[in-house]
Every structure is written in C-alpha cells, then in structure tokens.
N, C-alpha and C positions, 0 to 999 in steps of 0.2 A: 609724474609732473616734470615739465621741462626745467632746465637749470636757470632759465631766464625769468621765471615766475617772480613777480613782486607783489607784496601784500601792502595795502594801504594801512591796515591796522590788523593786529593779531593778538590772540591770547595763547601763550605757550609757556612751558616750564623754563623760565630764564633765570631762576635763582632769586627773583625779587619777591616771590610769594610762596607759600606752602602749597605744593602741587598735590592737593588732595581733591577728591571728587566734589565735595561741597563747595570749596573755594573756587574750583574751576567753574562750577555751575553759576555761582553768584557773579563772577566776572563775565562769563560768556553771555548770560541771559540779558545783561544790560547792553552789551554790544548788539545783540540781536534786536532788542527793542528799538534801537535807533533807526531801524529800517521800516518802522510802522508809524502811521499817523495817529494822533490822539485827538479826536474831536472834543470840543468843549461840552461837558455834561456835568450835571450836579446830581448827587444822590440825596434824596430827601430835601432837595432845595437848598442844601447847606454845604455839602462837601463835594469837591471836585472829584470826578471819576477819571483816573489816569490810565485805566486799563480797559481794553476792548476785548471782545471774543477772539479777535486775531492775536492779541497779546497772550491770551490764555492758551491758544492753540500752539503758538511758538514755544511757550514754556513747557507745554505737555510734550511736544516733540523732542525738546532737549532732555527732559527728564526720562522719557522712554528710551532715548539713545543711551543714556548712562545705565539705565536698569537692564537693558537687553543686550548690552555689549558683551562679547566674549573676550575677557581680559587676558586670556591665554592665547589669543589668536595672533596671526602674523603681522597684522597692521594695528594702527591705533585709531582712536575716535577723532573724527574731523567734523567740524561744523562750519559751514561756509555761508557767507552772506554777500550778495552783490545786488545791484539795482533791480535785477530780474527776480530776486526772491532768495530762498534759503535751501540749503541741502544739508541733511544730517546723515552722516556715514558712520556706521559702527561695525566692528568685526563681528562675524557670526550671522548666520541666516535665520529666517523666521522659524519659530517653533509652532506657529499656527499658519493657516492659509491666509493670503491677502484678503479674501472675502470675509474671513472671520475677524480680521483686524478692523475693517471698515464697518461691519455690522455690529461688532461689539458683543459683549456677553461672555467672552472667553478670555481668561487671564492666565498666561503661561510665562511668567518672568524667568529670565535666565539667571538673575541674581536676586533672590527673594530678600536677602539682607539689605541690599541697596534700596530695594523698593520700600522696605520697612523704614529705613532711614529717612527717605523723602516723605513717606507717609506721616511720620511724626511731625514733620514741618507742614503738613497739609499741602504737599506738592505732588502732583500726579493723580490722575483719575484711577479709581479702583474698579474691580470687576470687569476689566476689559472695555471700559467706556471711553478711553482716550482717543481711539481711532474715530468713532462717530463724532466726538467733540471737535476734532481737527477738521473733519470733512464738513461738518455743519458750519463752522466759522468761515471756512474758505468759500463755501457756497453762498453764504449771506453777503459776501463781498463781491460775488460774481467773478471770482478769480478762477483760474484754470484748476481743474480737479487735481488734488494731491496725488502723487504717484509714488508707489513703492516698487523698487527695482532690486532684485536679488542678483548680485554678481557672484555666481557659483564658482567661477574660476578663482577668484580672490577671497571667497567666503566672506563677503561683505553685504550689508544691507544699506541701500540708499533711499532716503525719504526726501522727495523733492516737493517743496512748497513754493509755487511760482506766484509772483505778484502781477501776473499778466491778466488783464480783464478780458473775459469772454464777450462782454457787452460794452459798447461805447457809452461813456458817461452822459453824453448829450442826449442820447436816446432814452436812457434810464430816466433822466430828469424830465424829458418831454412827456413820456408816458405816465410817469408818476403825477405830474401836474395836471394831465388831462383826465385821468380816471380816478385819481385820489385813492380812497380807501379800498376800491376794488383791486387796485394793484397791490397794495400792502397785504390784502387778504389772501393773495395767491401764494402758492408754494413756489419753490425755486423753479420747477419745470414750467409753471404758468408764467412766471416773470421772464424767463428766457424766451418763451414763445412770443410774448407781447413785445418785448424790447427788440428782438430780432426782426419781427414783422415791421416795426418802425424803421429800424436801421437799414434794412435791405428792401424796403418797399414791398413787403410780402415774404412769406416763408412757406416752405413745404415740409412734409413729414421727415424726409431724409435729412434735411438741413438740421432740424432739431435733434435728430438721432446723432448727428456728428458733433453736436455741442454738449451733449449730456451723456450720462451713463444710464439713463432711464430705459426700461424695456420698451420695445416698439409698441406693445399693446397699451402701456401706460401713456405713451405719447399720443396715441390715437384717442384714448379716453379724455385726456386733457384738452386736446384741440376741440373735440366735440363739446366739452364743457364750456370752453371759452366762446364757442359759437352760440350755444344756448343762452349764455349770459349777455350776448350782444357785444362782447369785447373784441371778437374777431368775426370776419365774414368770409365764408368759404366760396370758392368758385372753381369750376372745371370738373372733369370726371375724376373718379376716385383715385386712379393711379397717378394722376398728375395734379391733384387738387392743391390749390394755393390758398393760403390764409392771409388776410390783410386786415388792418385796422379799418373800422367803418369810416367812410368819407366824412370829414369834418370833425372827427374825434380829436385828432392832433395832426399837425403838419408832418408829413413824411420827411426823412432826411434829405431827399432829393428836392422837395418843395422848399425846405429851409434854405438850402444852398442857392436855389434859384432866386428865392426871395431876397437874399442878401445882396444879389447882384443887380436887382432892379432899383431904379431911382425912386425917391420918395414920391414923385409925381405919378409914376406908373403904379406904385403900390396903392396909392390912395384913389386913383381915378379909374384904373381898369382891371387890376388883377382880380379883385373879388368877383366881379361880374363876368368877365370874359373867360376866366379860368375856372370859375365855379367853386373856389375853395371857401364856401360859406359853411356855417354851422349845419349839421346834418338835418336838424329840424326845419331850418329855412329851405333847404333844398327839397325836402319831401313836400313841404307846403307849396313850393313852386310847381312841382309836378302836378299836384292836385288842381292848382289854379289853371295850369296849361290844359288840363283834361276836363275843365268844367264846361266850356261852351260846346264841345264836340268830342266825338270819339277820336282817340289818337292811337296810332300804331306804335309799335316798339321803335322802329327806325326814326319816326318823327320825334318821339320823346328823347331818344339818344342824341339826335341832332340839336334839339333845343338845349340840352344839358352840356353838349360837347363831350360826351363820353361814349365808350363802346357799348353796343347793345347788350353784350353779356354782362357787363358791369351794371347797366340799368336794370336788367332783369333780376339780378341777384340782390342788389343793394337798395333798389328803389321800389320796383313793382312788388316784389315779394312781401316786404313789410307793409306797404300800403294796402295790398289786397288782404293781408292777414288781419289788419285792424279794421277793414271794411271801408276805408277811405276811397278806394277805387273798386270798380266792378268791371268784369269782362263782358265784351259784346257777345261772345259765345261761351257762356259759363260751363256748358256741358262738354265742351271740347277745347281745353286750354291750348292745344297745339294747332288750332285751326289756322290755315295759311293766311286768313284775313283777320286774325285776332286783333282787337283794339281795346282801348281802355278809356273809361270816363269816370269823372267824379261821381261818387254815390249820391250826392245831394243835388246833382244837376238835373234840370228838367229835360224830358225827352224832346228832341228837336221836332218841330212841327213840319 
C-alpha cells in the first residue's frame, strides 16, 4: 500500500478496546453492514426485519475469514469496504478447491477451535455451506459473482464481493411489472436472460455466457424453455440466433428512451399507431383483420405493420398459424415463392 493511503473509517488495535477475535468481529461487522441497504419488512406482521440475505452473506464472509486465517502467516487479516463492495483478505491459502467452496459440502477449517467459538454463538454456516449461501445471496441481488483469488506469492486469500449490478434496475422493474409471477418463478439464469433481452433489445447465447457462470448447455436449455413459455422469441439461424421479448410484452430500453423524448402530443396522437407499439394481442388481431378480405403476402403484412419480414414471420405468422387463425394459400409448400396468408374465417373470394 502507498504511504499516501487515507482511511475514512477503520477498526484497528489502537488501545481503546481489547483486541481479541470476537470483539474485532463485533466492531467490524457493524461497519460492514453500513454498506448495505435494509428494505422495510415485517416478520409475522409485527417485528421489523433488519437483516437481509446480503447481510448474512457479509457476516459469513467475515466469520470465514477469521476461521480460515493462518495466524502464523506473514501478513494480517484485512477487511475492506468501499462504495464498490467488500474485500476480505486473510493469510493462508485455500485448503479445498474454489469449486468445492462454491458448491459446498466440504468443511476444512484451518482453526477448528475458532470455528467452535463462533458456532456456540450460532455464527457461521456448518458443513461447508457458507460458500453457497454467499453465492446465492449475491445472485439474488443480481450483483457480480463473488470472486476468490489466491495470492500464492504472499500466501493470502482474497474474497471479493462487489456491489456492482449485472443488470440495470430499470430493466428489472420493467420486466417484473410486465410478466409478474413468471419472472419471479425463474431462476437466476432465466432472470438474467429476460432482463438482458430488455436492456439490450435482444440477447444472444454468447452474451448470457459472459454474464453468468452457467454451463453453455444449461444456457441453451434455459433459452429454449423461455421460448416455449412465450417469454422470449427466437429469430435467426442457430449460430447467430437472437432472443428478444415478444412485441408488446414490455417497452424495450430503446423505446423507453425514445418515448421520453417525444412530446405528449406525439405520444397520444401518433406513436401507438405509426410505430406499432400496441399490446401483442391487438397486433395479432390487426394482422387477422388485414388478412380477412384477401390473401396477403409476407411483404404486404410487413409493410402494414412497419416491421421487418423476418420479425413478422417469427413473431406474428407463426403463432397465428399455430392457433389456426390464419391459413396458407399453399399449405403443402410453406416455402412457395407466392405464399400468402388469409384469415381462417374469411370467405373464399368469388
């Protein structure tokens, strides 16, 4: 550390308190909690809950730092907090692999007596479950995945817990408001896919892989699941397939920014009809109406909607054909060069 480093606040052995592990813990954990928000919540409708899973994760990280530190090492324990997050540094390298830390089930404390001390106070997870608890708490908040770094040269372990969101809050709120329980029912991977699709106006497999630690196969299965449930719509060939929210489900981030720049007159008079951002059911109904009097080709329907033919084929024709609302002019040859579509309940032209 440079000699010009200045601390806004610190807990150190300055002679004003008994410098033992437990008192250090009680002082340090309160300082760490100051970096976390506490939403208003009641337990049993009576008692306020002042602790979140994130608080428990920070406490677990601090206890683990004290339990697994090598007290005969060359350096000391340091716990750092800044606006970007937390860093827990203890002398001594891991006694298990990083994968075992995050998966849990393996407990290999460097200081069993210290672990027992905190266990008497019901502090610290047992049976190696602390790592999964930290990982789960950070994932629920959509924060960057916790990172374990072994500094072999200095024989130190660094646990970094960043308060940096992987997902923009505005997009989280927009998707949650639009699909409700379907969003809450999704696991972390599903939520990342949905929110990123909103924030970036579509998402690809590689982008999800860069945001999560999920296996590529799991990402593929999750995207397919979201498509089956109607939460995402896929377009394009397999290698460059892009996934987007269904039109009308929720405004994209781009649409929101454009909408905020429009005058109230434009928004009320022309935006909905000329740009087509109506509810999806209304748009599908409009396609059926357009195709009622006569056969309509894909380019004609795309022009009427003001959308690309590929989008119309995937997001409009496919569901309407699937539910039997539209029929093909050449049903035995879907790729016929003169293929056209008509409402199923329309009378044959005379």
